[in-house]
N, C-alpha and C positions, 0 to 999 in steps of 0.2 A: 572768674573774679569782674574778671579786665570789663566781659560786660554787665554786670553789674554798677563798678564805677563808672564806667560812660553814662550806662543811666543815670547818677547818680550826680558829676562833671558838666550836662547838660541840660538836667531840670534843676540847676542852679543858673549857671550861664544862659539859659531863657528867661529866668523867672526875675532875672535881677536887670540885663540888656534888651536894650530890646531893639531883638531879635524875634521871628517867629522860632517858637521849641519846635516846630512839625518839621522844618527846616534840618533842624540838626538829629534832631531823631533817622531824619530819611538818610542824612550824611552817614550817620555812627551807621545804621543797621547794616548797607555794604560795604561798610569797613573793616564791622566788626564783625557781621555777617562771614565777610568772604577772607577775611583773614585770619583769624582765630576759632571761628567752630567753621569754617571749614564749607560752609552748604552754598550752593550754588545761585546763582541770580534767578534761575525758574524759584531756586523754591522758596529763596529772600522775596519774593512777587505775591507765593500767595499765601502769604501777608497779609497783603493790603485788604484794609476793610472795604471791599465795595458794598458791598450792601449798606455801611452802613453808612459809605457815601452820599450812593441810590435817599436813602432815606432820609438824609440833612437836608440836602437839595434839593430835593418832589414838596417834602415839607413847609420853607422854611419860601422858598420859592412861590410854595402854592396861596401862601397864605400875605407876602408883597404884596402878587394880582387883589387877594381879600383886602389890604390892608386901599392900596389900588384906588378902589373903586364906592373905600366905602361901607363895607357889610365890616368889617371890626370893627369902627366908631359903632355899627345896628347893635354888633351882638353885646357891646360894652354898654351899650343903654340899657339895651335889655337885660344882659346881667345885673346892671345898681337897680330898676325895676321891681327883679323878682325881691333882693339884697331889700329893697327897698329904702332905698338911699343908704345905706350904711356901708359903707363901702371897707369901711376894717375887717366886715362877716368877708369878702371878699377872694381872700385867700383859705377858710376854713369850706368855706362851699368846690375851693378846685380840693383842697384837702380827703371832701368825702365825694365826691364824684370822680377823683381820679382810684381810691376805696371801692366803691364801688365797678368798678370798671374793671379795674383787677382779677375783684375777688368771683367776677363771670366769667373768668376765663380769656381777661383783654392781654395779650404780654406789659409788660411793663413799659417797655420802650414806647412801642406802638399806642397808649391812652399818653405819657407824656408827649408823643409829635403830637397829640389833640388838641389836644393845655393848654403848653408853655407856649407856646403862639397870644393864647387866649388870652394867658395872665401875663405876657410881659407887657399886651398894651391895655389893661388894667393897670397894671400899676401907674404904665406913664402918661394915659390918661387922670388919674386920680392918682398920682404921686405916694401910690404905695411903694413902701424897699420892693427893688426887684429882689433881691438875694430875699428875702423871703416868701413871699411870693412863688417861684422859682420852687425853692427848699422844699419849701410846704407842699408842691405841685409833687415834686420825684417823693417827697417819706409815705402821698396820700395813694400815691402807685404801687410799692413795695408797704403797705399797709395793710392790699391784700392780697398782695402776691402769693405767700403758701396756704393760703386756700384750698381743698381737695381738687376746684374746680378751676384753680389758672394754671401757669403753664409751671412756675417756677416750681407751688406745691406738689401736683401732680409729679415734676420732676426728680425730687427730695423723695418724694414717701415711691414711686417707683425705684427709687432706687435700694432706698432699706428695706421693702420689699424681697432684696437679692438676699440678702442678710438672713443671720440668725436671732435681730433686734426686732425693737417695736416700737412706732413711737405713734404719738397720740399721733391724727391727725387738725384735732383741734385745740389741742397743748401749742402745734404748731404753726398755728396760723394767729392765735391770739396769742403767742409771746411776739410774734412781729407786728403785729393788729397795738399793742400796748407800749411797744419801747417805741413805732415812730409814731404813734399820735402821744406820744409824755416829750419826744425828738421836737418834734412841731409844736407846743405847746413853748418849746423853753424855746426854743427859735423867737418863736413873734413875743415873748415876755421882752425878750431880750435885745433882740435887732429894732421890731415895728416900727418904735417912733423912730432913729436912727436917720440917715440923712442918705439919698445916694447921690452916688461916684453920679451926679447929671453929668455932662457935657453942658459948657457956654450957652446960653439961651434955647435949655430942651425945655425951662420949668414953665418959661417966655411964654416958648408953642402949642405947648399943651393948653394953653389956658386960655389959649386963644385959636385953639382947636374947633371949630361950630360943628359939638355931635347933635346930630335934633332926636332926644329923645323919645317925643313924641311919634315923630312921623315911618310912615312905611316905605317900605324897601322897594327900591324902584325891583323893573325887567333882570340889572343886571346884578341886584345884587338877591334875587331871587334867583339866580341860576347857579351863585353863591354860594348860599346857601343850599342849592340843593345838590351844587355839587362836593361841599363836605360830606353833606349825613351817607351819599352814594360810598365817600371814602370812607368812614367811620363803619356803617357797612360789608360793605368791602373788607373792610381790615381786621373788622371785625366779626360779624355772622359767617364771611369766605374766606377765610383766610389766607387774601390775598396782600401780596407787598405792598406795604401803606406806600414804598416811599415813589417804586412805579404809579400806584392810582394817584398820587400826589401832582406827580410830573402829567400825568391825563389832561386830569380839571386845568389845571392851569395852566395847560398849550391851550385848548378849551377857548377858555378864558376870555385869554389872551388873543384869541384869536378873533373873536367875538365885540371885543373892543381893543383895538392894538393905539389907539391913538393916545390910549392910554395909561393902557402897559405895554411903552415900548420900553422902559427902566425899567421892568418889573423885575428882570433879571440881575439887580447893584441891591435887590434887598436881602440875598442868598449871603452869608457872608461865607467869603469864599479865603478870613483867612481860620477862622476857627476849624473849616473844614479839613487845610492845611497843619494845623495840629495837630488835629484829632488822627486824620487817617496813620502822621510821622509815625504818634507814639503807638500805634496800636498794631503799626507792621512794625515795629521792633520789639515790642510786648509778646509778636506772632515770631516773631528773630524766635527769642526767650523757650517761648514754648516747644517747639520744633525741637532746638538744642539738648529742650528736657531740664536747664536752670531750675525753671522755678519746679515741676514736681521734686528735685534736689535736697531745692530748698524747704517743700513739706515733711519730705520724707527727712529730715534730717532733722528738723523740727518733733515728728512726733517721736526717736530717739533718741530725745536729753533723760528721758528717766520719769522723776514723779508726772505722776498725770495728772494731778490737778497744772500742779508745771507745763503740762506740754501738753494740756486744750485748753489756755492764756497764750500758749504762741501759738497755736494756730489757729488762732480766733486774731492777731493782731498779724500772719502772716496771709489768709486771707484776703483779711482789710486791707493791707499794705499794695498785695499782686491786686486785687476783682476795683483800687481806685485806679489800677494805666489798665488792664484788661479783663473781657467778657466774665462777667458776676459768672452765668447759666454755665461755662468751660469754667471757671472756679470750684464751682459746687461741683462739679460731675467729679474731678479734680482729685476733692482736700475730704468727703465721705468716702467713698472706698480707703482711705491712707487713715482717717480714722475709724472705721472698727476694729483694725486688730486691734487697736486701743481700746477702744470699747469694751472691748470681746474678753481682752485681758486684767479692766482692773473695777472697781464699786461705782465710777463712773455714772449718771444718768442716762439710760441714751434718745429719749427725751431733748434734753434739758444742752446736750455738749452738739446733737441735731439742729436745733433751736437758733442755739448760740454761732453756730459757725452761718447760719444760713443768713440770721441776724446781721452778723459782721459783717458774711460780706458782699450784700445788697445795698447797707444802712452808707456807703462811700461810694455811691455811684451818685450822687451830687461832685462828682471827681469831673470838669471838663475833659476829660481822657475818657469819661465814657458818656455812651447813646443819647443821656438822659440830660448829666450836666449840658453836655455841644450841645442839647435843644435849645436850654435858658440861653446859653452864655449869645447862642445863633441867634436868637429870638426878642436881646435887653434889645428896647428902644431909648434914646435919648440921655446915654450914662457910659461914660470915660472908660473903653469896652480895655484899655489895661488897667485900669484902678477893677475896674469891679474882675475882668478876671484874675485878679489879686482875689479880691474880698471871697470867691469861691473859691478858691486855696486854699483859702487861711479856713476860711468853715471848712471843707473837706480835713484837712491835717488839723479844728478841731476833733473833727468825726471816728478820723482814724488813732490819733491817741487814745482817747474816753471809749465810745464805741465799744470795742472789745475789753476792755474791763466791762464795763458791764454788761454788757451783754453774759461774759464768762460770771462780773458777780451776782446776777440775778438768773440767771440760767445755770450755772453749774453749779457752784458752788454749795447752793443754799443741799441739795437735791442726792449730796456727792458724803 
């Protein structure tokens, strides 16, 4: 319990006081890991999220370059033309595009990595609430994430196929899509008109930006657009690592426009990287020590099947807010199988509820998706926006499992 207590303490301290939570997490990882859990330094370093680090650095650097040469502004203008000037429809366009990308095989973080920077620039330029835009991009990604063609959908269905249970692929996809669509509708209805936590002068800066809505891209912008297309094709078509592709594209664009791109690296959100890397290293330490699995197994042994099902939904929601959704899904479904085989619970309902509860909380700034939104936000007070994202995620953690359980488990059990 020392490790869980340390997690709660540093979360409170990092949220209340002006110190990066990632620093506290790194310190706690080495202190708790070596002194309490008996892990070696090499075992602790294995938990560092190198892939996530490269992804966030690469994507934010590339879009920093694209912003400096005017490509992002041109894309914003093109998007406005697409919705015929009705900028209030932009979050819904992003939601649908994200859902289509993931439904046809794009891993959710890859889809969010592509769309979050564009969405955050839309929000900045047209004074949309960045929280709404960012969260709807993530919800859109998860709306399509459990189709039979999607990575997460194939993972869950593959795990179920190894058991005596039967789960409909259509039911799994429909449950995820409907709940994420309802979440987006509520998010838009409740938050779209609320003011964003802008830094002083940000609104005026956005008004003063000269956005050429009708102009054609110059050669730098054409090259940038070609690089973005290559990024999408490489990541989606050939399953290449999006972080390395983004770094390569950003380096190429910087080399042909050195004067303008000299400070492009300043666009990388280093504070966000520190926060996410520290927290994920700490959670990886807990997983390696077996603490996450132990918590799930305790929940599964508590008694009444319906109550256990609800506790499992809460367990995966809370842990997934700080850890890999894929890893949590891989761990929790085998734990749920004995419960399903020994009770009258609906297999399709509980598996879908666990899938939704695990992924719906990926709005957390400690997840890849939430971190991408946080690191690409423009013109906002970073600390206030971070607190908004935390508050939003906290609401989902509190209510999401109840909704998933009530809609997908209770009626069919």
